[in-house]
Structures are given as C-alpha cells and as structure tokens.
C-alpha positions as CSV (number, residue, x, y, z in Angstrom):
1,X,123.1,99.2,-40.9
2,X,123.9,102.9,-40.7
3,X,121.0,105.3,-40.0
4,X,122.5,107.7,-42.6
5,X,122.4,105.2,-45.4
6,X,118.9,104.1,-44.4
7,X,117.5,107.6,-44.8
8,X,119.3,108.1,-48.1
9,X,118.0,104.7,-49.4
10,X,114.4,105.7,-48.5
11,X,115.0,109.1,-50.1
12,X,116.2,107.6,-53.4
13,X,113.2,105.3,-53.7
14,X,110.8,108.1,-52.9
15,X,112.4,110.3,-55.6
16,X,112.2,107.4,-58.1
17,X,108.5,106.9,-57.3
18,X,107.6,110.5,-57.5
19,X,109.3,110.8,-60.9
20,X,106.3,108.9,-62.3
21,X,104.2,112.0,-61.5
22,X,106.3,114.1,-63.9
23,X,104.6,112.1,-66.7
24,X,101.3,112.9,-65.2
25,X,102.1,116.6,-65.2
26,X,102.6,116.5,-68.9
27,X,98.9,116.1,-69.4
28,X,98.5,119.7,-68.2
29,X,100.2,120.8,-71.5
30,X,97.9,119.1,-73.9
31,X,94.3,119.7,-74.9
32,X,91.9,116.8,-74.3
33,X,90.9,116.8,-78.0
34,X,94.5,116.5,-79.2
35,X,94.3,113.0,-80.8
36,X,97.9,113.2,-82.1
37,X,99.2,113.7,-78.6
38,X,97.2,110.8,-77.3
39,X,98.4,108.6,-80.2
40,X,102.0,109.5,-79.6
41,X,101.8,109.1,-75.8
42,X,100.1,105.7,-76.1
43,X,102.6,104.5,-78.7
44,X,105.4,105.8,-76.5
45,X,104.0,103.9,-73.5
46,X,103.7,100.7,-75.6
47,X,107.4,101.1,-76.6
48,X,108.5,101.6,-73.0
49,X,106.5,98.6,-71.7
50,X,107.6,96.2,-74.5
51,X,111.3,97.2,-74.3
52,X,111.4,97.2,-70.5
53,X,109.6,93.8,-70.4
54,X,111.9,92.0,-72.9
55,X,115.2,93.7,-72.2
56,X,115.1,94.3,-68.5
57,X,112.4,92.5,-66.6
58,X,112.2,89.1,-68.3
59,X,116.0,88.6,-68.3
60,X,116.1,89.6,-64.6
61,X,113.5,86.9,-64.0
62,X,115.8,84.4,-65.7
63,X,118.7,85.6,-63.6
64,X,116.7,85.2,-60.4
65,X,115.9,81.6,-61.3
66,X,119.6,81.0,-62.2
67,X,120.6,81.9,-58.7
68,X,118.5,79.1,-57.2
69,X,119.4,75.4,-56.9
70,X,117.5,74.7,-60.1
71,X,119.5,77.0,-62.3
72,X,119.6,74.6,-65.2
73,X,115.8,75.1,-65.6
74,X,115.9,78.9,-65.2
75,X,114.7,79.7,-68.7
76,X,111.8,77.2,-68.4
77,X,110.7,78.6,-65.1
78,X,110.8,82.2,-66.5
79,X,108.8,81.1,-69.5
80,X,106.2,79.5,-67.3
81,X,106.0,82.6,-65.1
82,X,105.6,84.7,-68.2
83,X,102.7,82.7,-69.7
84,X,101.2,82.5,-66.3
85,X,100.9,86.3,-66.4
86,X,99.5,86.1,-70.0
87,X,96.8,83.6,-68.8
88,X,95.8,85.8,-65.9
89,X,95.5,88.9,-68.2
90,X,93.5,86.8,-70.7
91,X,91.1,85.7,-68.0
92,X,90.6,89.3,-66.9
93,X,89.8,90.1,-70.5
94,X,87.3,87.3,-70.6
95,X,85.6,88.2,-67.3
96,X,85.6,91.9,-68.1
97,X,85.3,92.3,-71.9
98,X,86.0,95.8,-73.1
99,X,86.6,95.8,-76.8
100,X,84.4,98.3,-78.7
101,X,83.8,99.5,-82.2
102,X,85.1,103.0,-82.8
103,X,83.6,105.2,-85.5
104,X,86.3,106.9,-87.5
105,X,84.2,109.9,-88.5
106,X,83.6,111.4,-85.1
107,X,85.8,113.6,-82.9
108,X,83.7,113.2,-79.8
109,X,84.4,109.9,-78.0
110,X,81.5,107.6,-76.8
111,X,81.1,106.9,-73.2
112,X,81.9,103.3,-73.9
113,X,85.3,104.2,-75.4
114,X,86.1,106.5,-72.5
115,X,85.4,103.7,-70.1
116,X,87.9,101.6,-72.1
117,X,90.5,104.4,-71.7
118,X,89.8,104.5,-68.0
119,X,90.2,100.8,-67.6
120,X,93.4,100.9,-69.7
121,X,94.8,103.5,-67.4
122,X,94.0,101.5,-64.3
123,X,95.5,98.3,-65.8
124,X,98.8,100.1,-66.6
125,X,98.8,101.6,-63.1
126,X,98.4,98.1,-61.7
127,X,101.2,96.7,-63.8
128,X,103.5,99.6,-62.9
129,X,102.6,99.2,-59.2
130,X,103.5,95.5,-59.3
131,X,106.7,96.2,-61.1
132,X,107.8,99.1,-58.8
133,X,107.6,97.1,-55.6
134,X,110.5,94.8,-56.4
135,X,112.2,97.8,-58.1
136,X,111.9,99.6,-54.8
137,X,113.2,96.6,-52.9
138,X,116.3,96.5,-55.2
139,X,117.0,100.2,-55.0
140,X,116.6,100.2,-51.2
141,X,119.1,97.3,-50.9
142,X,121.6,99.0,-53.1
143,X,121.1,102.4,-51.3
144,X,121.7,100.8,-47.9
145,X,124.9,99.0,-49.0
146,X,126.4,101.9,-51.0
147,X,124.2,104.8,-51.8
148,X,126.7,106.1,-54.4
149,X,126.0,103.2,-56.6
150,X,122.3,104.0,-56.5
151,X,122.4,107.5,-58.0
152,X,123.1,106.5,-61.7
153,X,120.3,103.9,-61.3
154,X,118.0,106.5,-60.0
155,X,118.7,108.7,-63.0
156,X,117.9,105.9,-65.4
157,X,114.7,105.0,-63.5
158,X,113.6,108.7,-63.7
159,X,114.1,108.7,-67.4
160,X,111.8,105.7,-68.1
161,X,109.4,106.5,-65.3
162,X,108.3,109.8,-66.9
163,X,106.8,108.2,-70.1
164,X,105.3,105.4,-67.9
165,X,103.6,108.1,-65.9
166,X,102.4,109.7,-69.1
167,X,101.0,106.3,-70.2
168,X,98.9,106.2,-67.0
169,X,97.7,109.8,-67.0
170,X,96.9,110.3,-70.7
171,X,94.1,107.8,-71.1
172,X,92.7,108.6,-67.7
173,X,92.6,112.3,-68.6
174,X,91.1,111.5,-72.0
175,X,88.4,109.4,-70.3
176,X,87.5,111.8,-67.5
177,X,88.7,115.2,-68.5
178,X,90.0,115.5,-65.0
179,X,93.8,116.3,-64.9
180,X,93.9,116.1,-61.2
181,X,92.5,112.6,-61.1
182,X,94.9,111.5,-63.8
183,X,97.9,113.0,-61.9
184,X,96.8,111.5,-58.6
185,X,96.5,108.0,-60.1
186,X,100.0,108.5,-61.6
187,X,101.5,109.5,-58.3
188,X,99.8,106.7,-56.5
189,X,101.3,104.1,-58.9
190,X,104.7,105.7,-58.5
191,X,104.5,105.6,-54.7
192,X,104.7,101.8,-54.9
193,X,108.4,102.2,-55.3
194,X,109.0,103.6,-51.8
195,X,106.3,101.3,-50.5
196,X,108.5,98.4,-51.8
197,X,111.4,99.9,-49.8
198,X,109.3,100.1,-46.7
199,X,108.1,96.5,-47.0
200,X,111.7,95.4,-47.6
201,X,112.7,97.2,-44.4
202,X,109.9,95.7,-42.4
203,X,109.6,92.1,-43.3
204,X,110.0,91.2,-47.0
205,X,113.8,90.9,-47.1
206,X,113.9,88.1,-44.6
207,X,111.5,86.0,-46.7
208,X,112.1,87.3,-50.2
209,X,113.7,84.6,-52.3
210,X,115.1,84.5,-55.8
211,X,112.5,81.9,-56.8
212,X,109.6,84.2,-55.7
213,X,111.2,87.2,-57.3
214,X,111.6,85.3,-60.5
215,X,108.0,84.3,-60.6
216,X,106.8,87.8,-59.9
217,X,109.1,89.5,-62.5
218,X,108.2,86.9,-65.2
219,X,104.4,87.5,-64.6
220,X,104.8,91.3,-64.5
221,X,106.7,91.3,-67.8
222,X,103.9,89.4,-69.4
223,X,101.3,91.8,-68.0
224,X,103.2,94.7,-69.6
225,X,103.4,93.0,-72.9
226,X,99.8,92.1,-72.9
227,X,98.7,95.6,-72.1
228,X,100.9,97.0,-74.8
229,X,99.7,94.6,-77.5
230,X,96.0,94.3,-76.5
231,X,95.4,97.9,-75.4
232,X,98.0,100.5,-76.2
233,X,99.1,99.8,-79.8
234,X,95.6,99.3,-81.3
235,X,94.2,102.4,-79.6
236,X,97.3,104.5,-80.5
237,X,97.1,103.4,-84.1
238,X,93.5,104.4,-84.3
239,X,94.1,107.9,-83.0
240,X,97.3,108.6,-85.0
241,X,96.5,106.8,-88.2
242,X,99.7,104.9,-87.7
243,X,102.2,107.7,-88.0
244,X,102.2,109.2,-84.5
245,X,101.7,105.9,-82.8
246,X,104.8,104.5,-84.6
247,X,106.9,107.5,-83.7
248,X,105.8,107.1,-80.1
249,X,106.5,103.4,-80.1
250,X,110.1,103.9,-81.4
251,X,110.6,106.9,-79.0
252,X,109.5,104.8,-76.0
253,X,112.0,102.1,-76.9
254,X,114.8,104.7,-77.4
255,X,114.1,106.2,-74.0
256,X,114.5,102.9,-72.3
257,X,117.6,102.1,-74.3
258,X,119.1,105.4,-73.1
259,X,118.2,104.4,-69.5
260,X,119.9,101.1,-69.9
261,X,123.0,102.7,-71.3
262,X,123.1,105.1,-68.4
263,X,122.9,102.2,-66.0
264,X,125.9,100.6,-67.8
265,X,124.2,97.3,-68.5
C-alpha cells in the first residue's frame, strides 16, 4: 500500500465528512422565526433520506448479501435487516414518546415542541453517523486502490451531504436558538466518515464481511425511512402548510438523483 495513496484516501474521506458542515453553515443565513425555511429544509431532508435509502442504501444491502454464499436469499436478508431497523426505531419511539399537539395559532413554539426538534436533530445525526461509517470505509478503500476513481464519488457525496447537514442543523437551531451548537452537531456527524476510514485502516477491513455490511446497511436504510416518515414530513407539513414541505421533498430527491447521475450509476 503506497503511503501517498493512503494520505489521499484519508484526505478524501475527511473532505466528504466536513462537507456535511456546509449544510450546518446555511442556518446562519436564516432567521429562527422563518417557518417557511424550516418547512423547506425539513421537507428537503425527508426527500434526501427517502431517496438515498431506497435508491442507494437498500439496493447496496441486497448487493452485499448477493456476494455471500447465500446469494439466492439476498433480498430476504435485506428485507429482514430493513424491518429489524424499523422495529428498533419503533421501540425507541415507545420507550421515549415524543409526539405533541401543536397549536396552529401561535408563532412561538412551546418548550415541548422544541424538545421534539432537538430529539429529531439528534436522531438524524445518529442515522447519518451510522451511514457515514461504511461510506467512509468504501471511499477509503477506493482511494487506496485508485484515488482518481474516488474524486467523482467525492463530488456526489458532497452534493447530498449538504442537505443532510441542513437536516441536522435546522431543527437543532430552531430548538435551541444556538447556531454554534447546531453547526458543531452537524460537523460531528460528518466526521464519522473519516472515522470510518480510520477504523478500516486499523482493524475493520480484516473482519468486515459482506454479510455484516448488508445487515448494517439494511437497518440504516430503515432508520432513515422511519425518521423521514415519522418526524420530518409531518413537522415540515405543519410549518409550510404543505407547499414548502412538498417543494423541499421533491428538491431533496432531485439533489440525490443528480448525485447518482454524477456517480454514473
């Protein structure tokens, strides 16, 4: 393994991770009381998470299972992994209930609703962190073998990391009014990409198997779908009366579609 390629691979994953922070910076250009901006950003986040989950992550889970000795049951394994993630998220909802009634005739948000926004932001950050670790492993592996192949992938990752970063920072900022805290959470979630590369370099690659990767990716895709349906879409619809949330939803899907086209998939 060439030392030069190793440094480039780490640099690529670090850049990909930090690009999530660009989305966090966008909160500096919006007022806390801008309900339309929040509706659009939450809708956009839902579109990104749904499209990424069904078009990129879940099919990749199937491909991982197909590369094992039980390839004939790959789809079944992926489905089981997906609903395992759904069950885990449902259990979290049962153990930590968070649904609240929101009055439509007030501009100031209750403390209870702000706590919901904060939890929403943390859940997205957790899902993004879990997703970025195998993403970091994959990018690191490509970068080490031929770093030139990793640059178009890096560009695509940056494109869809920006709205994901926004999906983390917007509800956190709305809940706390603290742009710095929102930005730090976004950057922390993004740094899981180079962390994945570091773990791969240390000890994951010798033990990482297609079966384990398939299970993780299937569960992570379910986590993102659950968050989008249970948290993002209802809240975005409330703030935007349907219009801004729908525009955001479609825009998020379009951004990921562009990223996939750039990746040549």
